[in-house]
C-alpha positions in Angstrom: -9.5 -54.0 27.4 -10.9 -51.3 29.7 -7.3 -50.2 30.3 -6.4 -50.2 26.5 -9.6 -47.9 25.8 -8.6 -45.4 28.6 -5.1 -45.2 27.2 -6.4 -44.7 23.8 -8.7 -42.0 24.9 -5.8 -40.2 26.6 -3.7 -40.5 23.5 -6.6 -38.8 21.6 -7.2 -36.1 23.9 -3.5 -35.3 24.2 -3.0 -35.1 20.4 -6.2 -32.9 20.1 -4.7 -30.5 22.5 -1.5 -29.8 20.2 -3.8 -29.6 17.0 -4.2 -25.9 15.9 -7.5 -24.2 15.8 -8.9 -23.5 12.4 -8.3 -20.1 11.1 -11.3 -18.1 10.4 -12.1 -17.9 6.8 -9.9 -21.0 6.0 -12.7 -22.8 4.6 -15.3 -21.6 2.0 -18.7 -20.4 3.3 -21.4 -22.9 2.4 -23.6 -21.7 -0.4 -21.9 -18.3 -0.6 -23.0 -16.3 -3.6 -23.6 -12.9 -4.8 -21.6 -9.8 -6.2 -18.9 -7.8 -4.3 -18.4 -4.3 -5.8 -15.2 -2.6 -4.8 -13.6 0.7 -5.7 -10.9 3.1 -4.6 -7.1 3.4 -4.0 -4.7 2.6 -6.6 -2.3 1.6 -3.9 -4.5 -1.4 -3.0 -5.8 -2.4 -6.3 -3.1 -5.0 -7.3 -3.4 -6.7 -3.9 -7.2 -6.7 -4.1 -6.9 -8.3 -7.6 -4.9 -11.3 -6.1 -7.3 -11.7 -3.2 -10.3 -11.8 -5.5 -8.6 -14.3 -7.6 -7.7 -16.6 -4.7 -11.0 -16.2 -2.9 -13.2 -17.2 -6.0 -11.2 -20.3 -6.3 -13.0 -21.5 -3.2 -16.1 -19.5 -3.6 -17.0 -19.8 -7.4 -20.5 -18.5 -7.1 -19.2 -15.0 -5.9 -18.5 -12.3 -8.4 -16.2 -9.6 -7.4 -16.0 -6.3 -9.5 -13.1 -4.0 -8.8 -12.1 -0.6 -10.1 -9.4 1.9 -9.2 -9.8 5.5 -8.9 -8.2 7.0 -5.8 -8.8 6.8 -2.1 -11.3 9.6 -2.3 -13.3 8.0 -4.7 -13.4 4.7 -2.7 -14.5 6.5 0.5 -17.4 8.4 -1.5 -18.5 5.3 -3.3 -18.6 3.1 -0.1 -20.3 5.7 2.3 -23.1 6.4 -0.4 -23.7 2.7 -0.9 -22.5 2.7 -4.7 -20.1 -0.2 -3.9 -19.8 -2.7 -0.9 -16.2 -2.0 -0.3 -14.0 1.1 -0.7 -10.3 0.8 -0.8 -8.5 3.6 1.1 -4.7 4.3 1.2 -4.6 6.8 3.9 -6.1 7.9 7.3 -9.8 8.0 7.4 -10.7 11.6 8.5 -13.2 12.2 11.3 -15.6 13.8 8.9 -15.5 10.8 6.9 -16.6 8.5 9.5 -20.3 8.6 9.3 -22.5 6.7 11.8 -22.4 3.1 11.3 -19.6 3.0 9.0 -16.9 0.4 9.5 -13.3 0.2 8.3 -10.4 -2.1 9.0 -6.6 -2.1 8.0 -5.6 -4.9 5.8 -1.9 -4.4 4.6 0.8 -1.6 4.9 2.3 0.1 1.9 4.7 3.1 1.4 5.2 5.9 -0.9 8.7 6.5 -2.7 10.1 9.5 -4.6 10.9 8.7 -8.2 13.0 9.9 -11.3 13.8 8.8 -14.7 16.2 5.9 -15.1 17.6 8.0 -18.0 18.5 11.2 -15.8 22.2 12.1 -16.6 22.9 12.6 -12.8 21.4 9.2 -11.7 24.7 7.9 -10.3 25.3 11.0 -8.3 21.8 10.8 -6.8 22.0 7.0 -6.2 25.2 7.7 -4.3 24.3 10.7 -2.2 20.5 10.6 -2.2 18.2 13.8 -1.6 17.5 15.2 1.7 13.9 16.1 3.0 14.6 19.8 2.6 15.1 19.6 -1.1 11.7 17.5 -1.5 10.2 20.5 0.5 11.6 22.9 -1.8 10.4 21.2 -5.0 6.7 20.1 -3.8 5.8 22.6 -1.3 7.7 25.8 -1.9 7.8 25.3 -5.6 11.5 26.5 -5.7 13.0 26.2 -9.2 16.0 23.9 -9.0 18.4 22.4 -11.5 19.6 18.8 -11.2 23.1 20.2 -10.9 22.1 22.1 -7.7 20.7 18.8 -6.2 23.3 16.5 -7.5 26.5 18.7 -7.0 27.3 18.6 -10.8 27.2 21.2 -13.5 24.1 20.0 -15.0 21.8 23.0 -15.8 18.7 21.2 -16.8 15.6 22.2 -14.5 13.8 19.6 -12.3 10.2 19.0 -13.6 7.9 18.2 -10.7 5.0 15.8 -11.0 1.9 15.2 -8.6 -1.3 13.4 -8.5 -4.4 15.3 -9.8 -6.8 12.9 -8.2 -7.6 12.6 -4.4 -5.4 9.9 -3.3 -3.6 8.4 -0.4 -0.2 8.4 -2.2 -0.4 12.2 -2.5 -1.7 12.8 1.0 0.9 10.7 2.4 3.8 12.3 0.6 2.4 15.7 1.6 2.2 14.6 5.2 5.9 13.6 5.2 6.6 17.2 4.1 4.4 18.5 6.8 1.3 19.6 4.6 -1.6 18.4 2.8 -2.3 17.1 -0.8 -3.7 20.4 -2.0 -0.2 22.1 -1.0 1.7 19.9 -3.3 3.1 21.8 -6.3 3.8 20.3 -9.7 2.1 19.0 -13.0 -0.9 17.0 -12.0 -1.3 13.5 -13.3 -4.1 11.0 -13.0 -3.5 7.7 -11.1 -0.4 5.9 -10.0 0.3 4.4 -13.5 -0.1 7.7 -14.9 2.5 9.4 -12.6 4.9 6.6 -13.2 4.6 7.0 -16.9 5.0 10.7 -16.7 8.3 10.5 -14.7 9.3 7.7 -17.1 8.9 9.9 -20.4 10.5 13.0 -18.8 14.3 12.6 -18.4 14.4 15.6 -15.8 11.2 14.8 -14.1 10.4 13.6 -10.5 7.5 12.2 -8.8 6.3 9.6 -6.2 4.5 6.3 -6.4 3.2 3.6 -4.1 5.2 0.6 -3.7 3.8 -1.7 -6.1 3.8 1.1 -8.9 7.5 1.8 -8.2 8.8 -1.8 -8.1 8.4 -4.5 -10.8 6.5 -7.5 -9.1 8.6 -10.1 -10.8 12.1 -8.8 -10.6 11.9 -6.8 -7.4 13.8 -4.0 -9.3 12.3 -0.5 -10.1 9.8 -0.5 -12.9 11.6 -0.2 -16.3 12.2 3.5 -17.1 12.3 5.0 -13.6 14.4 4.7 -10.6 13.7 5.2 -6.7 15.4 8.3 -5.2 17.0 7.2 -2.0 16.3 9.4 0.9 19.4 10.8 2.9 17.4 10.2 6.1 20.3 11.0 8.6 21.5 13.8 6.2 25.2 12.8 6.3 25.6 13.6 2.4 25.7 10.0 1.4 23.4 6.9 1.3 24.1 4.4 3.8 23.5 0.5 3.4 20.4 0.6 5.5 19.0 3.7 3.3 19.5 1.8 0.1 16.1 1.4 -1.8 17.6 -0.1 -5.0 15.3 -3.2 -4.7 11.9 -3.9 -3.4 13.4 -6.4 -0.8 15.6 -3.4 0.6 12.8 -1.0 0.5 10.4 -3.1 2.5 13.3 -4.1 5.0 13.8 -0.1 5.4 10.1 0.4 6.0 9.8 -2.3 8.6 12.9 -1.4 10.4 11.8 2.2 10.6 14.8 3.5 8.8 12.7 4.7 6.0 10.8 7.9 7.0 7.6 6.9 8.9 5.2 9.3 7.3 5.4 7.6 3.7 4.7 4.3 5.2 1.0 3.6 6.3 -1.9 1.2 6.5 -4.3 0.5 3.9 -8.0 0.0 4.8 -11.4 -1.2 3.6 -14.4 0.6 4.5 -18.0 0.1 4.2 -21.2 2.2 4.8 -22.4 0.1 7.6 -20.8 -3.2 8.9 -19.8 -5.4 6.2 -22.7 -7.7 4.9 -22.5 -10.9 3.1 -20.8 -11.9 0.9 -18.6 -8.9 1.6 -18.2 -9.9 5.3 -16.7 -13.4 4.5 -14.4 -12.0 1.9 -13.0 -9.4 4.4 -12.7 -12.0 7.1 -10.8 -14.2 4.7 -8.6 -11.3 3.8 -7.6 -10.8 7.2 -6.8 -14.4 8.0 -5.9 -16.7 4.8 -5.6 -13.9 2.7 -2.6 -12.7 4.5 -0.5 -15.4 3.0 -0.5 -13.7 -0.3 0.6 -10.2 1.1 4.4 -10.7 0.6 3.8 -12.5 -2.7 2.3 -9.5 -4.2 4.8 -7.2 -2.5 3.1 -5.5 0.3 3.7 -5.4 4.0 1.6 -7.5 6.5 -0.3 -5.7 9.3 0.2 -6.8 13.0 -1.5 -9.7 14.5 -3.1 -7.3 17.0 -4.5 -5.4 14.2 -6.0 -8.4 12.7 -7.4 -9.6 16.1 -9.0 -6.2 16.7 -10.5 -6.1 13.1 -12.1 -9.4 13.4 -13.7 -8.5 16.7 -15.0 -5.3 14.7 -16.6 -7.4 12.1 -18.5 -9.6 14.4 -20.1 -6.7 16.4 
């Protein structure tokens, strides 16, 4: 009998050693309640909506209010205490890091140049792409160009350039790719990601840029109806190679992860707060960094690294 007990005990210990440790945030916090106020980057808005929906399924007494308005607004609202969490789609500047402020990366995103799906030289652009110098001519120098000059055709219609009017990560990221800052970008200013996508959609000869999830349709994985992603001729060989193809969300994400797509337009998206995150926000952010990562691919974003997750969790517990 004594031998049987010993054997049984060993089996239990052996089995337990192979059982995975529970993930932080995998279970709802006991009696978690309250309101979490969030504002900021359009780039992070679709992901945050999904996270809030899933989190509230296991924390029904928590209310989450989310509004988009650009990364600049998210930082300002968070650091003045108007909201609990600010969504940021660009690097946080040293002057924005006030004493006590805490910020953590939660997903990766990318910015893509866009054009109208009804543009008459769409096929030529899809085949040959556009070089970085041309983007620089359009958005930084403000050089008047025709679609014929860009595509190598006889088309004489002028390119109409659009940019963002609000302080945002997409514009700053696109400007950084071109070696400048958001205020250096030329073009007709349009508010918000949806607004910029709509402007290009309506203008046959327009060009713009959008975050990943305002560029591609979440259900089909194809570009949003009415717009087309402009493939970037990264190696400048005059044609779009297979690994430079951005015709679907899957191919675009693969190009970003592999490093083929230019690195400046790809960046981390952050959550920031005035001081360290307080409840119920703290539990929510921990859940985002653990269980919440399972929804990243589903919504169409790119996961941050495990190292980033571990470092962020340590920061939250300080």
